[in-house]
N, C-alpha and C positions, 0 to 999 in steps of 0.2 A: 499483567505484570507491571512493575514500575517502569521497565524499559519501554514497553508498549505505550504507557501513559506519556512518557517524555516524547516519543516520536509523534504521537497524536498532537501534543502541545506544539512541537516544532512545526508540524504541518499547518496547524491552525494559525500560529503566529506568522508563518511564512505567507499564508494567504491574506491575512490582515495587512501585513506590511506591503503587499503587492496588489491591493485592491481586488483580491480574488483571482488574480492571474497566476496559474500554476506554471506558466512558461517563462516567467521572469527569472532574473538572476539577481541575487542579493536579497537581504531581508533585514530584520532588526536583531538586536542583541539577544532578545528573549528566544527567538527562533533558533539562532545559532547555538546558544547555551543548552537549550532543550535537546537539540540534535546531538551535541557532544555528550550530554548526560545520558541520553538513550543508549549510545554506544557503550559508554562506561558501565552503565547498569547491567547491560546484557553480558558484557565480558566478565563482570564481577559475578554474576549469577552462574556463568559457565565455569568459573574457577580459573580464568586466564590470569597468569601471573601479572603483578602490577607492572613489572618492567616491560613485558610484552604488550600489555594494554596501553601503557603510556607511549610506547614506540609507535603503535598503530595510531593512536590519537594525535601524535605529532607528525605523522606522515603527511606530506604536502597534498596528497590526493584526498585526504580526509580533513585535515586542518586547513580548510580553504579560506577561512575568515568570513565574517558577516557579509561582506560585499560580494562574495562569490558563491554563497550558498544557493543551491537549486533544489527544486522538488525531486529531481532525479537522485540527488545524493541522500536526501531524507528517506525516500522510498527504498533505495537500495539497502540502506542500513536497517530500516524497519523490516524489510523482507528477511534479512539475515537473522534478526532477533525473533521473528515470528515464523520462521521456516516450519512448514507442515501445519500451521495454524490456518483455519479457514478464513480468518480475517484478511489474509493477503489477497484472497479472491475479491473481497469487497473493495480493497484498494485498487485492484486492476479494473474493476467495473466502474468505480467512481471516476477514474481518469480515462475511461473508454479505451483501455488497453493501449494507451499511447506509448509508442516505442521510443519517444524522446525522453520519457520519464522512466520507462522500464526497458532500458537499453538492451537490444538483442532479442526482445520478445518476438516470437514467431508462432504461427499456428502449428500444431503438431501435424506430422505427415498424414496420419490416419484420422484427420479431423472429421467430425460428423457431417456427412454430405447434405443433410437436411438444412444445415446452416448456410450453405452456399458461400463458404469462405469467410463468414462472419464469426466473431467470438460468441460463445455461449454467454447468455446474460443471467440466466436463472436456472435453478434446479427443478426437476419434476417432483411433484409431491409424492411422498411414499405411499404405497398401496394401503397401508394401515390407516392413513388419513381418510381415504374414501370410505372405508368401512365404519369409521368412527364419526365422521363429520362431513359427509359427502356434499350436503347443500352448500356449506361455507366454502369448501374446496372448489367446487364448480364455479362459484361466484368470483373467487380470487385467481383461479387458474388462468395462466397465459402461456403463450408459446415460449420456448426456451431462447428464442432470439429477440424477444421484446425487452428493451431496457427497463430496469427497475426505477430509474430516475432520469431526469434530463441532464445533458452535459452543457458545459459553458459554450 
């Protein structure tokens, strides 16, 4: 969606402005404008009234200014826009389930005991893949606790 694109842009601009640090505070105007436009686009898509949208966008918890933008704010709004979209899981993994970015994130109570208290990193290949492409699946298959990429 257009909103998702703007949040990806906000995230990228934020990282560029902060030399790759996702723990920084503050960014550039491009990151901040993309963050606000992502919120605006999502609310427009959902049919939120202009008055309610503008009130939300001017709330001091949202309209923090360029100097106070954080990855936590970008990801929080991106999550709202992409709720139930599997891309949110990619964001969680990319930032290693960091609870300073994803405030309040906790392992579920009935978490898979095989993972020993760690977050799941990848899905298991569906059984249909083994019947159609077993050799390739066996080469690519890894445990569910092995990260798909390295972290900062």
